[in-house]
N, C-alpha and C positions, 0 to 999 in steps of 0.2 A: 542497332541498339544491343546492348548486351545486358540479358538478366542475372541477377545474381540473388542468391536466397542469403541470409544472414542471420545466424542464429548466435545470440548472446545470451547473456544472464547477468545476474546482478554480480557478478565480479569482471570480466569483461562484456561493457556496454554495446550495444546492437547500435545503435546510434554513433558509437567511436569507433566501431568498425567501418561504419559505411562513409563517417565523414576522412577516415584515411584512404578508404579508395577513391573514392572520388578525387581528392588530392592528387594521390600517387595512379594511380592506374585510368581514371579518365583522361590524362593528356595523352595514350598510347592507344586507347579501348573506344574512345569516345564516348558518348552517354551512357549510362548504367541506368538502369531501374533496379528497383531493388524491391525485394517481399521480406520482411525481419520481424523475427518473434525474439522473445526472452524467457527461457526456462529460469527455475528455481535455485539454481546453486550459486551462492554456497550454502542457501539458507534449507534444503532437504539434502537426504541421503543418494549419492551417487546408486544407480542400480548399475547389473553387471549382468553375466552369462557368460555360454562355454564359447561365446565367437567374439564379444567382446567384454574388455575388463573393467569398461568405467563409462557411464553415460547418464547425459538424464534427459528427460522428453520420452514420448515415444515413437516410433516406427513410423506409424500412421500421420501424428505430427511434420515431421518432417517432410512424408512423399508428398503429405497436404499443399506446405509451401513451397518445396523445392520443385513440383512437377513439370515447369516451365523452363528451371533455373539452366543455364549455362555452367555456372560457377557457384560453390557454396562456401563463403567464409566463415566457418567455427569455432567453435569453444568444445561446447559436451556434446550434442544431438549423437544418437547412434545411426553410423551410417553401416550398417550390415551388408551383405551379400544380397541380403533378400532386399534391401532397401536402394541398394545401387542399382540391382537390376529393373525397378522400377522408374527410374529417373534417365530416361531416353535421351533426354539429350545436353544431360550431364558430362563437363570437357576436363573442369579441372576443377581439388579438390584443396583450399585453404584453411590450413587447423590452425589457432594460435598455442596451442600447448607445446611442451617441451618434448612429447613423445604425442603420435597419436591415437592412443590406447583406445579413444570411441570409434576408430574407426578401421573395418576390417581391410587394409594396406594390400593384401595380396589380393583379395576381390577384386577392390578397384585397379589393380596393375593389371589384372587377366582382364579388364575391361578394357584398358587403354587409356585409364581417367589416372594424372599425375595426382599424387598427392602430397603439399607442402606445410611442412611445419615449422616451428621455431625453436629449435634446442638452443639452450642456454639462456632463455627467455628469461630467466628469474633468476641467472646468475648472483645476477649483484647483489638481489635480495637475500638469497640464501648463504652468501659473504658474508653480509652484516649481521643476517644471524646469527651465524658462528661465533662472529665475536662477541654478541649476547649475550651466549652460551656460556663464552670464556669468562667475561665479569661475571654474570648470574652465580654462575658455580664457585668462582674462586673467590667472590665477596660473599657468600653465602644471602645471596639478595631471593632466591624462591623459597630457603629455608625457613631463613628471619621472616618472609611474609604467611608463609604458609602459619607457621606457629602463632605469630602477635593476629593472623583471622581465627585464630582457633581460641583466643584468649590466653594464650602461652608463650611465657618470654622464656626466652631460651638464651640463659646468661652463658649455658658452656662454650657458646660460640665465639666467645669471648676471651676464652682462656688461654692464657700464654700458647701451650704447645699446641692448641688445636687451631688456632686463629690462623686463618692464612696470610700468608707475604703478599705485601705489595706486587702486581704485577712488572711493572715497571724493570727492567733488567734480566729478567728471566729467559731461559732459552726456550724459544719456541720451534717445533718442531713438524716440517708441513710433508705430507707424505701424498704424492697425486699432484701434479700440478695440470689443471685441465682449466675448461671455461672459468667453475669458479676457486680454482687452488690456485690461480694463478692473480686474482686480485690480492688475496690475504696479504702480503707482504703489506703494501700500500697501506691497507685498513690498519694492521697490527704496527705498524712501525711506532704511534703514540705509545704502547703497549709495552715494548720488547726491543732492544737494542740488538738485541742476537737471532738469528737466526740458523739452521741447519741445510743441509742439501733436500734433495728433491727426489723421489721414483714419478717421470713420465710415463703414462701408458698411454696407446692409443684405444680406440675402442674396439671389444672384442681381447682386448688385454694381452696382444703384440707388443713388446716394448717397442718404441721407437726412440727410447733414448734414456740413459738412465745412469746416475750418476751416486758411485757408489760409497754406501758410507760405513761404519759398522755402530749401530747405536748404544753398545753397550758401553763404548766409549764414549760417550756424550754426557753434559752434563747436561743432563734435558728433564724439564722441571714439567714440560707441556707437548702432547704430540696432536696433532688435528691429520685425521685421514680423510682427503677431499678425495674418493675414488669411488666410483658408482658399483653397484653391485654387481658383483663379477664373481662367479665362484674360482676360477683359476687365481682369481687375484686373492682371494678370502685366505686361501690356505699360505701365502707370504705372510698376509699380518698377523692372523692366528702363531706363525713360527715366529715373530718379528719382537711379539708383545710376550712371549714366553720368557723371553730376556730380561734380569731381573733391571730394570731402568730404572729405579726410585724415582716414578712419573705419582705426581699429582695431581693430573688433570689428563684424559684421554677422550676428546670429543671426533666422535664418527660424523663426518657428513655425508653418510653416504644413503643410498636409497633404502639398502636393506640391512640386516646385523652382519658387519665383518669382525667383531669381535669374540673373544671368548674369555669366560672369568678365571 
């Protein structure tokens, strides 16, 4: 029997993880014995320290629940070097996050414990959110809502020279074509009939393929960056945006700041 410690929360429920593990792992490993708990994420603020960037719960709670565990399946618990040192029976860690920032991966690797995680887990949600940002910004939805909530009618948003054009038929430029960027064309088809070329980058900033184009010669109204925060790519973006493109909207779907005013 394989003992599994499951650390869920109010976003990734422990019961859902248990059902999935029973469905997919039990046929391979046999009967699983679970010890589960849930932390208060996303209701409470996450903690961080010099070793782990973001976590919920305490090291003591992790050690208590997972003391006999051979496998940990988790979302947000702190798995520091000291915690891992105390979990002598642990053989593998599965993290449901796109990046295991709650785990000292180096310490786990040195201890011979593989760490599995889920890059691109929320790619579709982020792509859909990007479309929502486009519509909200272009149609003044957020500005109008904020004003009305304050009891102010923004009639100036409807002036001829300020009211936004309809999105249908406008050119949309995609820069970055990874897990998220590759979903954008299908999501944007109902909005725009025209698109532009893309730049493709591998993790680490090394180009795997590039479609070269001159942004300054494109009649481009809207540019979306789907590039993760990479300092070596930021300079390219900053240089591109210096060109006078006559843009109406610039949406950066990056984890960090990639543009300059």
